[in-house]
C-alpha positions as CSV (number, residue, x, y, z in Angstrom):
1,M,0.0,0.0,0.0
2,K,1.3,3.4,-0.9
3,T,1.2,6.2,1.6
4,Y,0.6,9.8,0.7
5,N,1.2,13.0,2.7
6,Y,-1.8,15.3,2.0
7,S,0.2,18.5,2.4
8,D,2.6,17.3,-0.4
9,L,-0.2,16.7,-2.9
10,S,-1.5,19.1,-5.5
11,K,-5.2,19.6,-6.1
12,S,-5.0,17.4,-9.3
13,D,-3.1,14.7,-7.3
14,I,-5.9,14.7,-4.7
15,Q,-8.6,14.5,-7.5
16,K,-6.9,11.5,-9.0
17,L,-6.6,9.7,-5.7
18,V,-10.2,10.2,-4.8
19,Q,-11.7,9.2,-8.1
20,R,-13.8,6.1,-8.0
21,N,-12.2,3.0,-9.5
22,V,-14.4,2.3,-12.5
23,D,-14.7,-1.1,-14.1
24,P,-15.7,-0.2,-17.6
25,A,-15.8,-3.8,-18.9
26,E,-17.7,-4.8,-15.7
27,E,-15.3,-7.7,-15.3
28,I,-15.4,-7.4,-11.5
29,R,-19.2,-7.4,-11.4
30,A,-19.3,-10.5,-13.6
31,V,-16.8,-12.4,-11.3
32,V,-18.8,-11.4,-8.2
33,E,-22.1,-12.4,-9.8
34,D,-20.6,-15.8,-10.6
35,V,-19.4,-16.2,-7.0
36,I,-22.8,-15.3,-5.6
37,Q,-24.6,-17.7,-8.0
38,N,-22.2,-20.5,-7.2
39,V,-22.9,-20.0,-3.4
40,R,-26.6,-19.9,-4.0
41,T,-26.4,-23.1,-6.0
42,D,-23.9,-25.1,-4.0
43,G,-24.1,-23.4,-0.6
44,D,-21.6,-24.4,2.0
45,K,-19.7,-26.6,-0.5
46,A,-18.9,-23.4,-2.6
47,L,-17.9,-21.5,0.5
48,L,-15.4,-24.2,1.5
49,E,-14.0,-24.2,-2.0
50,Y,-13.6,-20.4,-2.0
51,A,-11.9,-20.6,1.3
52,A,-9.4,-23.0,-0.2
53,K,-9.0,-21.0,-3.4
54,F,-8.7,-17.5,-1.9
55,D,-7.5,-18.0,1.6
56,K,-5.5,-21.1,1.1
57,V,-7.1,-22.9,4.0
58,E,-8.9,-26.2,4.1
59,L,-11.8,-25.8,6.5
60,K,-13.8,-28.7,8.0
61,S,-16.8,-26.5,8.8
62,L,-17.9,-22.9,8.4
63,F,-18.5,-22.3,12.1
64,I,-16.6,-22.7,15.4
65,E,-17.9,-25.2,17.9
66,K,-19.1,-23.9,21.3
67,D,-16.4,-26.0,23.0
């Protein structure tokens, strides 16, 4: 992560930094919609697969036992 010192920035630098990141091809939206649909379809199985894929962990369950 890059750190900026506000007092060192010009007005145009600030404008560039605060601009919303636009996804013109809507690639991010498509990926998120696929993830949501997969979870709706496959439920917990999909969540366990995503934990393995993104977090690199093999979960046995999606909750912590009371004990």
